[in-house]
mmCIF file of the N, C-alpha and C atoms, coordinates in Angstrom:
data_MODEL
# 
_entry.id   MODEL 
# 
loop_
_atom_site.group_PDB 
_atom_site.id 
_atom_site.type_symbol 
_atom_site.label_atom_id 
_atom_site.label_alt_id 
_atom_site.label_comp_id 
_atom_site.label_asym_id 
_atom_site.label_entity_id 
_atom_site.label_seq_id 
_atom_site.pdbx_PDB_ins_code 
_atom_site.Cartn_x 
_atom_site.Cartn_y 
_atom_site.Cartn_z 
_atom_site.occupancy 
_atom_site.B_iso_or_equiv 
_atom_site.pdbx_formal_charge 
_atom_site.auth_seq_id 
_atom_site.auth_comp_id 
_atom_site.auth_asym_id 
_atom_site.auth_atom_id 
_atom_site.pdbx_PDB_model_num 
ATOM 1   N N  . UNK A 1 1  ? 185.165 12.371 101.502 1.00 0.00 ? 1  UNK A N  1 
ATOM 2   C CA . UNK A 1 1  ? 185.019 13.701 101.090 1.00 0.00 ? 1  UNK A CA 1 
ATOM 3   C C  . UNK A 1 1  ? 186.774 13.805 100.454 1.00 0.00 ? 1  UNK A C  1 
ATOM 4   N N  . UNK A 1 2  ? 187.937 13.728 100.982 1.00 0.00 ? 2  UNK A N  1 
ATOM 5   C CA . UNK A 1 2  ? 188.697 13.983 100.346 1.00 0.00 ? 2  UNK A CA 1 
ATOM 6   C C  . UNK A 1 2  ? 189.282 13.149 98.914  1.00 0.00 ? 2  UNK A C  1 
ATOM 7   N N  . UNK A 1 3  ? 188.703 12.121 99.237  1.00 0.00 ? 3  UNK A N  1 
ATOM 8   C CA . UNK A 1 3  ? 188.461 11.352 97.409  1.00 0.00 ? 3  UNK A CA 1 
ATOM 9   C C  . UNK A 1 3  ? 187.645 11.993 96.547  1.00 0.00 ? 3  UNK A C  1 
ATOM 10  N N  . UNK A 1 4  ? 186.635 12.969 97.287  1.00 0.00 ? 4  UNK A N  1 
ATOM 11  C CA . UNK A 1 4  ? 185.824 14.137 95.754  1.00 0.00 ? 4  UNK A CA 1 
ATOM 12  C C  . UNK A 1 4  ? 186.875 14.802 95.642  1.00 0.00 ? 4  UNK A C  1 
ATOM 13  N N  . UNK A 1 5  ? 187.722 15.150 96.745  1.00 0.00 ? 5  UNK A N  1 
ATOM 14  C CA . UNK A 1 5  ? 188.402 16.180 96.238  1.00 0.00 ? 5  UNK A CA 1 
ATOM 15  C C  . UNK A 1 5  ? 189.376 16.009 95.117  1.00 0.00 ? 5  UNK A C  1 
ATOM 16  N N  . UNK A 1 6  ? 189.987 14.695 95.173  1.00 0.00 ? 6  UNK A N  1 
ATOM 17  C CA . UNK A 1 6  ? 191.019 14.333 94.391  1.00 0.00 ? 6  UNK A CA 1 
ATOM 18  C C  . UNK A 1 6  ? 190.924 14.071 93.108  1.00 0.00 ? 6  UNK A C  1 
ATOM 19  N N  . UNK A 1 7  ? 189.067 13.286 92.878  1.00 0.00 ? 7  UNK A N  1 
ATOM 20  C CA . UNK A 1 7  ? 189.149 13.198 91.546  1.00 0.00 ? 7  UNK A CA 1 
ATOM 21  C C  . UNK A 1 7  ? 188.272 14.801 91.039  1.00 0.00 ? 7  UNK A C  1 
ATOM 22  N N  . UNK A 1 8  ? 188.655 15.943 91.653  1.00 0.00 ? 8  UNK A N  1 
ATOM 23  C CA . UNK A 1 8  ? 188.024 16.849 91.189  1.00 0.00 ? 8  UNK A CA 1 
ATOM 24  C C  . UNK A 1 8  ? 186.275 17.180 91.148  1.00 0.00 ? 8  UNK A C  1 
ATOM 25  N N  . UNK A 1 9  ? 185.771 16.294 92.177  1.00 0.00 ? 9  UNK A N  1 
ATOM 26  C CA . UNK A 1 9  ? 184.791 16.333 91.927  1.00 0.00 ? 9  UNK A CA 1 
ATOM 27  C C  . UNK A 1 9  ? 183.685 17.794 93.142  1.00 0.00 ? 9  UNK A C  1 
ATOM 28  N N  . UNK A 1 10 ? 184.904 18.067 94.323  1.00 0.00 ? 10 UNK A N  1 
ATOM 29  C CA . UNK A 1 10 ? 184.652 19.196 95.294  1.00 0.00 ? 10 UNK A CA 1 
ATOM 30  C C  . UNK A 1 10 ? 186.024 19.758 95.255  1.00 0.00 ? 10 UNK A C  1 
ATOM 31  N N  . UNK A 1 11 ? 185.636 21.352 95.185  1.00 0.00 ? 11 UNK A N  1 
ATOM 32  C CA . UNK A 1 11 ? 186.589 21.999 95.531  1.00 0.00 ? 11 UNK A CA 1 
ATOM 33  C C  . UNK A 1 11 ? 187.253 22.399 96.957  1.00 0.00 ? 11 UNK A C  1 
ATOM 34  N N  . UNK A 1 12 ? 188.780 23.010 96.474  1.00 0.00 ? 12 UNK A N  1 
ATOM 35  C CA . UNK A 1 12 ? 189.294 22.890 97.821  1.00 0.00 ? 12 UNK A CA 1 
ATOM 36  C C  . UNK A 1 12 ? 188.550 23.475 99.548  1.00 0.00 ? 12 UNK A C  1 
ATOM 37  N N  . UNK A 1 13 ? 188.105 24.296 99.072  1.00 0.00 ? 13 UNK A N  1 
ATOM 38  C CA . UNK A 1 13 ? 187.236 25.382 99.547  1.00 0.00 ? 13 UNK A CA 1 
ATOM 39  C C  . UNK A 1 13 ? 186.212 24.595 100.673 1.00 0.00 ? 13 UNK A C  1 
ATOM 40  N N  . UNK A 1 14 ? 184.945 23.947 99.723  1.00 0.00 ? 14 UNK A N  1 
ATOM 41  C CA . UNK A 1 14 ? 184.353 23.104 100.325 1.00 0.00 ? 14 UNK A CA 1 
ATOM 42  C C  . UNK A 1 14 ? 184.760 22.208 101.271 1.00 0.00 ? 14 UNK A C  1 
ATOM 43  N N  . UNK A 1 15 ? 186.039 21.069 100.865 1.00 0.00 ? 15 UNK A N  1 
ATOM 44  C CA . UNK A 1 15 ? 186.350 20.153 101.204 1.00 0.00 ? 15 UNK A CA 1 
ATOM 45  C C  . UNK A 1 15 ? 187.371 20.689 102.639 1.00 0.00 ? 15 UNK A C  1 
ATOM 46  N N  . UNK A 1 16 ? 187.749 21.517 102.517 1.00 0.00 ? 16 UNK A N  1 
ATOM 47  C CA . UNK A 1 16 ? 188.449 22.353 103.781 1.00 0.00 ? 16 UNK A CA 1 
ATOM 48  C C  . UNK A 1 16 ? 187.490 22.864 104.747 1.00 0.00 ? 16 UNK A C  1 
ATOM 49  N N  . UNK A 1 17 ? 186.241 23.135 104.486 1.00 0.00 ? 17 UNK A N  1 
ATOM 50  C CA . UNK A 1 17 ? 184.595 23.354 105.419 1.00 0.00 ? 17 UNK A CA 1 
ATOM 51  C C  . UNK A 1 17 ? 184.438 22.063 105.878 1.00 0.00 ? 17 UNK A C  1 
ATOM 52  N N  . UNK A 1 18 ? 184.498 20.973 104.712 1.00 0.00 ? 18 UNK A N  1 
ATOM 53  C CA . UNK A 1 18 ? 183.815 19.786 105.708 1.00 0.00 ? 18 UNK A CA 1 
ATOM 54  C C  . UNK A 1 18 ? 184.631 19.159 106.676 1.00 0.00 ? 18 UNK A C  1 
ATOM 55  N N  . UNK A 1 19 ? 186.263 18.832 106.229 1.00 0.00 ? 19 UNK A N  1 
ATOM 56  C CA . UNK A 1 19 ? 186.618 18.554 107.269 1.00 0.00 ? 19 UNK A CA 1 
ATOM 57  C C  . UNK A 1 19 ? 186.626 19.669 108.595 1.00 0.00 ? 19 UNK A C  1 
ATOM 58  N N  . UNK A 1 20 ? 186.771 20.974 108.714 1.00 0.00 ? 20 UNK A N  1 
ATOM 59  C CA . UNK A 1 20 ? 186.389 21.288 110.087 1.00 0.00 ? 20 UNK A CA 1 
ATOM 60  C C  . UNK A 1 20 ? 185.446 21.676 110.930 1.00 0.00 ? 20 UNK A C  1 
ATOM 61  N N  . UNK A 1 21 ? 184.669 21.263 109.604 1.00 0.00 ? 21 UNK A N  1 
ATOM 62  C CA . UNK A 1 21 ? 182.828 21.206 110.697 1.00 0.00 ? 21 UNK A CA 1 
ATOM 63  C C  . UNK A 1 21 ? 183.247 19.444 111.516 1.00 0.00 ? 21 UNK A C  1 
ATOM 64  N N  . UNK A 1 22 ? 183.850 18.717 110.295 1.00 0.00 ? 22 UNK A N  1 
ATOM 65  C CA . UNK A 1 22 ? 183.512 17.467 111.462 1.00 0.00 ? 22 UNK A CA 1 
ATOM 66  C C  . UNK A 1 22 ? 184.983 17.356 112.615 1.00 0.00 ? 22 UNK A C  1 
ATOM 67  N N  . UNK A 1 23 ? 185.390 18.521 112.725 1.00 0.00 ? 23 UNK A N  1 
ATOM 68  C CA . UNK A 1 23 ? 186.468 18.840 114.290 1.00 0.00 ? 23 UNK A CA 1 
ATOM 69  C C  . UNK A 1 23 ? 185.272 19.036 115.285 1.00 0.00 ? 23 UNK A C  1 
ATOM 70  N N  . UNK A 1 24 ? 184.621 20.163 114.904 1.00 0.00 ? 24 UNK A N  1 
ATOM 71  C CA . UNK A 1 24 ? 183.712 20.763 115.682 1.00 0.00 ? 24 UNK A CA 1 
ATOM 72  C C  . UNK A 1 24 ? 182.655 19.845 116.304 1.00 0.00 ? 24 UNK A C  1 
ATOM 73  N N  . UNK A 1 25 ? 182.212 20.019 117.123 1.00 0.00 ? 25 UNK A N  1 
ATOM 74  C CA . UNK A 1 25 ? 181.310 18.990 117.882 1.00 0.00 ? 25 UNK A CA 1 
ATOM 75  C C  . UNK A 1 25 ? 179.898 19.738 117.543 1.00 0.00 ? 25 UNK A C  1 
ATOM 76  N N  . UNK A 1 26 ? 178.929 19.040 116.331 1.00 0.00 ? 26 UNK A N  1 
ATOM 77  C CA . UNK A 1 26 ? 177.444 19.407 116.165 1.00 0.00 ? 26 UNK A CA 1 
ATOM 78  C C  . UNK A 1 26 ? 176.555 19.242 116.937 1.00 0.00 ? 26 UNK A C  1 
ATOM 79  N N  . UNK A 1 27 ? 176.719 20.399 117.994 1.00 0.00 ? 27 UNK A N  1 
ATOM 80  C CA . UNK A 1 27 ? 175.391 20.499 118.845 1.00 0.00 ? 27 UNK A CA 1 
ATOM 81  C C  . UNK A 1 27 ? 174.767 21.642 118.426 1.00 0.00 ? 27 UNK A C  1 
ATOM 82  N N  . UNK A 1 28 ? 173.715 20.487 117.555 1.00 0.00 ? 28 UNK A N  1 
ATOM 83  C CA . UNK A 1 28 ? 172.428 21.584 116.892 1.00 0.00 ? 28 UNK A CA 1 
ATOM 84  C C  . UNK A 1 28 ? 171.652 21.885 118.103 1.00 0.00 ? 28 UNK A C  1 
ATOM 85  N N  . UNK A 1 29 ? 170.930 23.330 117.942 1.00 0.00 ? 29 UNK A N  1 
ATOM 86  C CA . UNK A 1 29 ? 169.777 23.802 118.258 1.00 0.00 ? 29 UNK A CA 1 
ATOM 87  C C  . UNK A 1 29 ? 168.440 24.736 117.902 1.00 0.00 ? 29 UNK A C  1 
ATOM 88  N N  . UNK A 1 30 ? 167.238 24.340 117.826 1.00 0.00 ? 30 UNK A N  1 
ATOM 89  C CA . UNK A 1 30 ? 166.695 24.970 116.903 1.00 0.00 ? 30 UNK A CA 1 
ATOM 90  C C  . UNK A 1 30 ? 166.910 26.270 116.617 1.00 0.00 ? 30 UNK A C  1 
ATOM 91  N N  . UNK A 1 31 ? 167.043 26.830 115.566 1.00 0.00 ? 31 UNK A N  1 
ATOM 92  C CA . UNK A 1 31 ? 167.340 28.412 115.251 1.00 0.00 ? 31 UNK A CA 1 
ATOM 93  C C  . UNK A 1 31 ? 168.371 28.335 114.752 1.00 0.00 ? 31 UNK A C  1 
ATOM 94  N N  . UNK A 1 32 ? 169.149 27.413 114.757 1.00 0.00 ? 32 UNK A N  1 
ATOM 95  C CA . UNK A 1 32 ? 170.470 27.525 114.325 1.00 0.00 ? 32 UNK A CA 1 
ATOM 96  C C  . UNK A 1 32 ? 170.799 27.488 112.552 1.00 0.00 ? 32 UNK A C  1 
ATOM 97  N N  . UNK A 1 33 ? 171.468 28.233 111.948 1.00 0.00 ? 33 UNK A N  1 
ATOM 98  C CA . UNK A 1 33 ? 171.165 28.340 110.986 1.00 0.00 ? 33 UNK A CA 1 
ATOM 99  C C  . UNK A 1 33 ? 172.323 27.463 110.058 1.00 0.00 ? 33 UNK A C  1 
ATOM 100 N N  . UNK A 1 34 ? 172.167 26.729 108.886 1.00 0.00 ? 34 UNK A N  1 
ATOM 101 C CA . UNK A 1 34 ? 172.989 25.976 108.422 1.00 0.00 ? 34 UNK A CA 1 
ATOM 102 C C  . UNK A 1 34 ? 172.647 25.391 107.066 1.00 0.00 ? 34 UNK A C  1 
ATOM 103 N N  . UNK A 1 35 ? 173.894 24.537 106.409 1.00 0.00 ? 35 UNK A N  1 
ATOM 104 C CA . UNK A 1 35 ? 173.606 24.707 104.918 1.00 0.00 ? 35 UNK A CA 1 
ATOM 105 C C  . UNK A 1 35 ? 174.097 22.789 104.619 1.00 0.00 ? 35 UNK A C  1 
ATOM 106 N N  . UNK A 1 36 ? 173.641 22.452 103.755 1.00 0.00 ? 36 UNK A N  1 
ATOM 107 C CA . UNK A 1 36 ? 174.228 21.729 103.000 1.00 0.00 ? 36 UNK A CA 1 
ATOM 108 C C  . UNK A 1 36 ? 175.422 21.239 102.952 1.00 0.00 ? 36 UNK A C  1 
ATOM 109 N N  . UNK A 1 37 ? 176.378 19.877 102.786 1.00 0.00 ? 37 UNK A N  1 
ATOM 110 C CA . UNK A 1 37 ? 177.878 20.010 102.385 1.00 0.00 ? 37 UNK A CA 1 
ATOM 111 C C  . UNK A 1 37 ? 178.460 20.885 101.484 1.00 0.00 ? 37 UNK A C  1 
ATOM 112 N N  . UNK A 1 38 ? 177.792 20.698 100.312 1.00 0.00 ? 38 UNK A N  1 
ATOM 113 C CA . UNK A 1 38 ? 178.236 21.523 98.916  1.00 0.00 ? 38 UNK A CA 1 
ATOM 114 C C  . UNK A 1 38 ? 177.687 22.581 99.171  1.00 0.00 ? 38 UNK A C  1 
ATOM 115 N N  . UNK A 1 39 ? 176.591 23.487 100.168 1.00 0.00 ? 39 UNK A N  1 
ATOM 116 C CA . UNK A 1 39 ? 176.381 24.390 99.702  1.00 0.00 ? 39 UNK A CA 1 
ATOM 117 C C  . UNK A 1 39 ? 175.249 24.835 99.468  1.00 0.00 ? 39 UNK A C  1 
ATOM 118 N N  . UNK A 1 40 ? 174.529 23.624 98.607  1.00 0.00 ? 40 UNK A N  1 
ATOM 119 C CA . UNK A 1 40 ? 173.681 23.689 97.386  1.00 0.00 ? 40 UNK A CA 1 
ATOM 120 C C  . UNK A 1 40 ? 172.011 23.825 98.163  1.00 0.00 ? 40 UNK A C  1 
ATOM 121 N N  . UNK A 1 41 ? 171.748 24.467 99.738  1.00 0.00 ? 41 UNK A N  1 
ATOM 122 C CA . UNK A 1 41 ? 170.764 24.139 100.278 1.00 0.00 ? 41 UNK A CA 1 
ATOM 123 C C  . UNK A 1 41 ? 170.783 25.137 101.758 1.00 0.00 ? 41 UNK A C  1 
ATOM 124 N N  . UNK A 1 42 ? 170.426 26.286 102.032 1.00 0.00 ? 42 UNK A N  1 
ATOM 125 C CA . UNK A 1 42 ? 170.899 26.753 103.171 1.00 0.00 ? 42 UNK A CA 1 
ATOM 126 C C  . UNK A 1 42 ? 169.097 27.174 103.807 1.00 0.00 ? 42 UNK A C  1 
ATOM 127 N N  . UNK A 1 43 ? 169.037 26.800 105.526 1.00 0.00 ? 43 UNK A N  1 
ATOM 128 C CA . UNK A 1 43 ? 168.053 26.962 106.532 1.00 0.00 ? 43 UNK A CA 1 
ATOM 129 C C  . UNK A 1 43 ? 168.664 26.563 107.848 1.00 0.00 ? 43 UNK A C  1 
ATOM 130 N N  . UNK A 1 44 ? 167.298 26.502 108.427 1.00 0.00 ? 44 UNK A N  1 
ATOM 131 C CA . UNK A 1 44 ? 167.119 26.686 109.233 1.00 0.00 ? 44 UNK A CA 1 
ATOM 132 C C  . UNK A 1 44 ? 166.517 25.338 110.287 1.00 0.00 ? 44 UNK A C  1 
ATOM 133 N N  . UNK A 1 45 ? 167.291 25.232 111.558 1.00 0.00 ? 45 UNK A N  1 
ATOM 134 C CA . UNK A 1 45 ? 167.711 23.918 112.251 1.00 0.00 ? 45 UNK A CA 1 
ATOM 135 C C  . UNK A 1 45 ? 165.452 24.166 112.905 1.00 0.00 ? 45 UNK A C  1 
ATOM 136 N N  . UNK A 1 46 ? 164.985 23.286 113.028 1.00 0.00 ? 46 UNK A N  1 
ATOM 137 C CA . UNK A 1 46 ? 163.426 23.477 113.702 1.00 0.00 ? 46 UNK A CA 1 
ATOM 138 C C  . UNK A 1 46 ? 163.470 22.630 114.944 1.00 0.00 ? 46 UNK A C  1 
ATOM 139 N N  . UNK A 1 47 ? 164.101 21.397 114.809 1.00 0.00 ? 47 UNK A N  1 
ATOM 140 C CA . UNK A 1 47 ? 163.689 20.357 116.168 1.00 0.00 ? 47 UNK A CA 1 
ATOM 141 C C  . UNK A 1 47 ? 165.015 19.355 116.015 1.00 0.00 ? 47 UNK A C  1 
ATOM 142 N N  . UNK A 1 48 ? 165.329 18.909 117.102 1.00 0.00 ? 48 UNK A N  1 
ATOM 143 C CA . UNK A 1 48 ? 166.447 17.805 117.405 1.00 0.00 ? 48 UNK A CA 1 
ATOM 144 C C  . UNK A 1 48 ? 165.354 16.499 117.523 1.00 0.00 ? 48 UNK A C  1 
ATOM 145 N N  . UNK A 1 49 ? 165.813 15.479 117.128 1.00 0.00 ? 49 UNK A N  1 
ATOM 146 C CA . UNK A 1 49 ? 165.342 13.877 117.034 1.00 0.00 ? 49 UNK A CA 1 
ATOM 147 C C  . UNK A 1 49 ? 165.199 13.456 118.440 1.00 0.00 ? 49 UNK A C  1 
ATOM 148 N N  . UNK A 1 50 ? 164.765 12.203 118.831 1.00 0.00 ? 50 UNK A N  1 
ATOM 149 C CA . UNK A 1 50 ? 165.161 11.498 119.769 1.00 0.00 ? 50 UNK A CA 1 
ATOM 150 C C  . UNK A 1 50 ? 165.967 11.078 119.785 1.00 0.00 ? 50 UNK A C  1 
ATOM 151 N N  . UNK A 1 51 ? 166.186 10.344 118.356 1.00 0.00 ? 51 UNK A N  1 
ATOM 152 C CA . UNK A 1 51 ? 167.853 9.719  117.525 1.00 0.00 ? 51 UNK A CA 1 
ATOM 153 C C  . UNK A 1 51 ? 168.708 10.597 117.326 1.00 0.00 ? 51 UNK A C  1 
ATOM 154 N N  . UNK A 1 52 ? 168.632 11.731 117.396 1.00 0.00 ? 52 UNK A N  1 
ATOM 155 C CA . UNK A 1 52 ? 169.825 12.548 117.230 1.00 0.00 ? 52 UNK A CA 1 
ATOM 156 C C  . UNK A 1 52 ? 169.980 13.114 115.613 1.00 0.00 ? 52 UNK A C  1 
ATOM 157 N N  . UNK A 1 53 ? 168.857 12.492 114.874 1.00 0.00 ? 53 UNK A N  1 
ATOM 158 C CA . UNK A 1 53 ? 168.391 13.463 113.421 1.00 0.00 ? 53 UNK A CA 1 
ATOM 159 C C  . UNK A 1 53 ? 168.253 15.062 113.346 1.00 0.00 ? 53 UNK A C  1 
ATOM 160 N N  . UNK A 1 54 ? 168.073 15.577 112.611 1.00 0.00 ? 54 UNK A N  1 
ATOM 161 C CA . UNK A 1 54 ? 167.569 16.664 112.896 1.00 0.00 ? 54 UNK A CA 1 
ATOM 162 C C  . UNK A 1 54 ? 167.091 16.965 111.819 1.00 0.00 ? 54 UNK A C  1 
ATOM 163 N N  . UNK A 1 55 ? 165.745 18.035 112.348 1.00 0.00 ? 55 UNK A N  1 
ATOM 164 C CA . UNK A 1 55 ? 164.510 18.378 111.272 1.00 0.00 ? 55 UNK A CA 1 
ATOM 165 C C  . UNK A 1 55 ? 165.014 19.443 110.790 1.00 0.00 ? 55 UNK A C  1 
ATOM 166 N N  . UNK A 1 56 ? 165.145 19.866 109.734 1.00 0.00 ? 56 UNK A N  1 
ATOM 167 C CA . UNK A 1 56 ? 165.686 21.612 109.616 1.00 0.00 ? 56 UNK A CA 1 
ATOM 168 C C  . UNK A 1 56 ? 164.766 21.814 108.016 1.00 0.00 ? 56 UNK A C  1 
ATOM 169 N N  . UNK A 1 57 ? 164.642 23.515 108.354 1.00 0.00 ? 57 UNK A N  1 
ATOM 170 C CA . UNK A 1 57 ? 163.232 24.073 107.293 1.00 0.00 ? 57 UNK A CA 1 
ATOM 171 C C  . UNK A 1 57 ? 164.860 24.423 106.020 1.00 0.00 ? 57 UNK A C  1 
ATOM 172 N N  . UNK A 1 58 ? 164.673 23.901 104.543 1.00 0.00 ? 58 UNK A N  1 
ATOM 173 C CA . UNK A 1 58 ? 165.132 24.759 103.735 1.00 0.00 ? 58 UNK A CA 1 
ATOM 174 C C  . UNK A 1 58 ? 164.801 26.101 103.422 1.00 0.00 ? 58 UNK A C  1 
ATOM 175 N N  . UNK A 1 59 ? 165.251 27.479 103.185 1.00 0.00 ? 59 UNK A N  1 
ATOM 176 C CA . UNK A 1 59 ? 164.870 28.522 102.757 1.00 0.00 ? 59 UNK A CA 1 
ATOM 177 C C  . UNK A 1 59 ? 163.852 28.383 101.804 1.00 0.00 ? 59 UNK A C  1 
ATOM 178 N N  . UNK A 1 60 ? 162.967 29.717 101.483 1.00 0.00 ? 60 UNK A N  1 
ATOM 179 C CA . UNK A 1 60 ? 161.782 29.441 100.387 1.00 0.00 ? 60 UNK A CA 1 
ATOM 180 C C  . UNK A 1 60 ? 161.291 28.344 100.724 1.00 0.00 ? 60 UNK A C  1 
ATOM 181 N N  . UNK A 1 61 ? 160.907 27.673 101.512 1.00 0.00 ? 61 UNK A N  1 
ATOM 182 C CA . UNK A 1 61 ? 159.789 26.463 101.375 1.00 0.00 ? 61 UNK A CA 1 
ATOM 183 C C  . UNK A 1 61 ? 159.225 26.211 102.730 1.00 0.00 ? 61 UNK A C  1 
ATOM 184 N N  . UNK A 1 62 ? 158.134 25.408 102.842 1.00 0.00 ? 62 UNK A N  1 
ATOM 185 C CA . UNK A 1 62 ? 157.026 24.917 104.034 1.00 0.00 ? 62 UNK A CA 1 
ATOM 186 C C  . UNK A 1 62 ? 157.539 24.071 104.749 1.00 0.00 ? 62 UNK A C  1 
ATOM 187 N N  . UNK A 1 63 ? 158.717 22.872 103.703 1.00 0.00 ? 63 UNK A N  1 
ATOM 188 C CA . UNK A 1 63 ? 159.019 21.684 103.678 1.00 0.00 ? 63 UNK A CA 1 
ATOM 189 C C  . UNK A 1 63 ? 159.652 21.545 105.132 1.00 0.00 ? 63 UNK A C  1 
ATOM 190 N N  . UNK A 1 64 ? 160.287 20.251 105.612 1.00 0.00 ? 64 UNK A N  1 
ATOM 191 C CA . UNK A 1 64 ? 160.727 20.009 106.541 1.00 0.00 ? 64 UNK A CA 1 
ATOM 192 C C  . UNK A 1 64 ? 161.833 19.204 106.409 1.00 0.00 ? 64 UNK A C  1 
ATOM 193 N N  . UNK A 1 65 ? 162.714 19.266 106.332 1.00 0.00 ? 65 UNK A N  1 
ATOM 194 C CA . UNK A 1 65 ? 163.767 17.712 105.576 1.00 0.00 ? 65 UNK A CA 1 
ATOM 195 C C  . UNK A 1 65 ? 164.192 16.971 107.228 1.00 0.00 ? 65 UNK A C  1 
ATOM 196 N N  . UNK A 1 66 ? 164.677 15.576 107.065 1.00 0.00 ? 66 UNK A N  1 
ATOM 197 C CA . UNK A 1 66 ? 165.091 15.237 108.037 1.00 0.00 ? 66 UNK A CA 1 
ATOM 198 C C  . UNK A 1 66 ? 166.790 15.053 108.096 1.00 0.00 ? 66 UNK A C  1 
ATOM 199 N N  . UNK A 1 67 ? 167.844 15.191 108.661 1.00 0.00 ? 67 UNK A N  1 
ATOM 200 C CA . UNK A 1 67 ? 169.423 15.044 108.383 1.00 0.00 ? 67 UNK A CA 1 
ATOM 201 C C  . UNK A 1 67 ? 170.119 14.562 109.556 1.00 0.00 ? 67 UNK A C  1 
ATOM 202 N N  . UNK A 1 68 ? 171.058 13.769 109.241 1.00 0.00 ? 68 UNK A N  1 
ATOM 203 C CA . UNK A 1 68 ? 172.014 13.284 110.055 1.00 0.00 ? 68 UNK A CA 1 
ATOM 204 C C  . UNK A 1 68 ? 172.887 14.332 110.325 1.00 0.00 ? 68 UNK A C  1 
ATOM 205 N N  . UNK A 1 69 ? 172.810 14.833 111.580 1.00 0.00 ? 69 UNK A N  1 
ATOM 206 C CA . UNK A 1 69 ? 174.120 15.576 112.022 1.00 0.00 ? 69 UNK A CA 1 
ATOM 207 C C  . UNK A 1 69 ? 175.412 16.615 111.109 1.00 0.00 ? 69 UNK A C  1 
ATOM 208 N N  . UNK A 1 70 ? 175.577 15.176 111.034 1.00 0.00 ? 70 UNK A N  1 
ATOM 209 C CA . UNK A 1 70 ? 176.995 15.354 110.423 1.00 0.00 ? 70 UNK A CA 1 
ATOM 210 C C  . UNK A 1 70 ? 176.881 15.824 108.526 1.00 0.00 ? 70 UNK A C  1 
ATOM 211 N N  . UNK A 1 71 ? 175.531 15.505 108.315 1.00 0.00 ? 71 UNK A N  1 
ATOM 212 C CA . UNK A 1 71 ? 175.020 15.848 106.610 1.00 0.00 ? 71 UNK A CA 1 
ATOM 213 C C  . UNK A 1 71 ? 175.129 17.810 106.332 1.00 0.00 ? 71 UNK A C  1 
ATOM 214 N N  . UNK A 1 72 ? 175.167 18.105 107.585 1.00 0.00 ? 72 UNK A N  1 
ATOM 215 C CA . UNK A 1 72 ? 175.166 19.968 107.518 1.00 0.00 ? 72 UNK A CA 1 
ATOM 216 C C  . UNK A 1 72 ? 175.893 20.641 108.400 1.00 0.00 ? 72 UNK A C  1 
ATOM 217 N N  . UNK A 1 73 ? 175.820 21.285 107.496 1.00 0.00 ? 73 UNK A N  1 
ATOM 218 C CA . UNK A 1 73 ? 177.193 22.360 108.060 1.00 0.00 ? 73 UNK A CA 1 
ATOM 219 C C  . UNK A 1 73 ? 176.489 23.713 108.771 1.00 0.00 ? 73 UNK A C  1 
ATOM 220 N N  . UNK A 1 74 ? 177.363 24.359 109.627 1.00 0.00 ? 74 UNK A N  1 
ATOM 221 C CA . UNK A 1 74 ? 177.016 25.233 110.897 1.00 0.00 ? 74 UNK A CA 1 
ATOM 222 C C  . UNK A 1 74 ? 177.332 26.691 109.703 1.00 0.00 ? 74 UNK A C  1 
ATOM 223 N N  . UNK A 1 75 ? 176.206 27.954 109.623 1.00 0.00 ? 75 UNK A N  1 
ATOM 224 C CA . UNK A 1 75 ? 176.561 28.361 108.624 1.00 0.00 ? 75 UNK A CA 1 
ATOM 225 C C  . UNK A 1 75 ? 177.121 29.688 109.666 1.00 0.00 ? 75 UNK A C  1 
ATOM 226 N N  . UNK A 1 76 ? 177.978 30.309 109.084 1.00 0.00 ? 76 UNK A N  1 
ATOM 227 C CA . UNK A 1 76 ? 178.992 31.417 109.987 1.00 0.00 ? 76 UNK A CA 1 
ATOM 228 C C  . UNK A 1 76 ? 178.437 32.645 109.748 1.00 0.00 ? 76 UNK A C  1 
ATOM 229 N N  . UNK A 1 77 ? 178.060 32.850 110.952 1.00 0.00 ? 77 UNK A N  1 
ATOM 230 C CA . UNK A 1 77 ? 177.014 34.370 110.799 1.00 0.00 ? 77 UNK A CA 1 
ATOM 231 C C  . UNK A 1 77 ? 177.705 35.239 109.960 1.00 0.00 ? 77 UNK A C  1 
ATOM 232 N N  . UNK A 1 78 ? 177.080 35.986 109.118 1.00 0.00 ? 78 UNK A N  1 
ATOM 233 C CA . UNK A 1 78 ? 177.659 37.283 108.503 1.00 0.00 ? 78 UNK A CA 1 
ATOM 234 C C  . UNK A 1 78 ? 177.190 38.302 108.623 1.00 0.00 ? 78 UNK A C  1 
ATOM 235 N N  . UNK A 1 79 ? 177.427 39.795 108.670 1.00 0.00 ? 79 UNK A N  1 
ATOM 236 C CA . UNK A 1 79 ? 176.989 40.723 108.412 1.00 0.00 ? 79 UNK A CA 1 
ATOM 237 C C  . UNK A 1 79 ? 175.753 41.114 107.352 1.00 0.00 ? 79 UNK A C  1 
ATOM 238 N N  . UNK A 1 80 ? 174.849 40.941 107.553 1.00 0.00 ? 80 UNK A N  1 
ATOM 239 C CA . UNK A 1 80 ? 173.609 41.497 106.482 1.00 0.00 ? 80 UNK A CA 1 
ATOM 240 C C  . UNK A 1 80 ? 173.841 42.860 105.904 1.00 0.00 ? 80 UNK A C  1 
ATOM 241 N N  . UNK A 1 81 ? 173.712 43.202 104.608 1.00 0.00 ? 81 UNK A N  1 
ATOM 242 C CA . UNK A 1 81 ? 173.657 44.635 104.072 1.00 0.00 ? 81 UNK A CA 1 
ATOM 243 C C  . UNK A 1 81 ? 172.433 45.240 104.260 1.00 0.00 ? 81 UNK A C  1 
# 
């Protein structure tokens, strides 16, 4: 990801968030709000599989996606207006 920043593909803020999230322990649990690394999709963790992968549901869909925990970022809770 640092190479993506150097190449100009990833902005500084996104790179910083990704690096910080890699330093955190990714102990997701059902109900946690997450987003993709680039922030293009947001959703909710539905369940954790035995092999450690997470099943999550993007906002606005009925679909469920399976991902490695390191491919998602926990969303910081922000007050709703």
